[in-house]
C-alpha angles and dihedrals in degrees: 000000000000115000129205089259091055091050091049091049089049091054092047090049089056089053089047091055092047092049091050089050089052089051090051090051090052090051090053090049090050091048093053093043093049091048089052090049093051090048094051092045099049106021099038098026091227112106118209108232093200094064097069095045096043095049091046092051092047092054094078098059092040092050093062102031093091100043096097091041090055088052090048091052092042089234101142112117113264133185103214099167090106102030093053088065095049125100114261093255093052090045088056090049089053091049092049090049090050091052091047089056090049090050092050095049093040092048092050093050092043090056091046091050093048091047092050091048093050094044093049091046093050093046094048090224117171135189115275100238106017094042090215117146109263094222088070088067095042097048100065091048091049090048091050091050092049091048090050092050094047091046092049089051091052092048089049091053089050091051092048091051094047117082118239111268118229 
């Protein structure tokens, strides 16, 4: 039987997959743009100054776009040598502790990303060469961090509601 929590997690997971797809699209754009930059620099002898700044600015949103997807796929590195030998109840305690750490770190970075987005929006700062508003580059990263934190919180609630398996 699917609960309201399971439906909410399912919807968030769909957003997670879409966000990861957007991150992959940005990586493809960066790849093409960097290839163009290398071509203009070495084949034409006229480097494009925009390439370096644009790819550097796009690194922030791309860096965090896949965080929640990695959580969804359970692909964060884990050392289970000790936890595999624990009783089910203690294994669950370790998993809850792990999610609490993720929530703390994700919450901190979410607040930092939101703060940076708001400050760059209020200041009207723009990139030096492209003249694009900096908040455009901060906002997707802040959104990805908030989505990760919310998703981790939902997964923590699911773990807390599920009895320890033995």
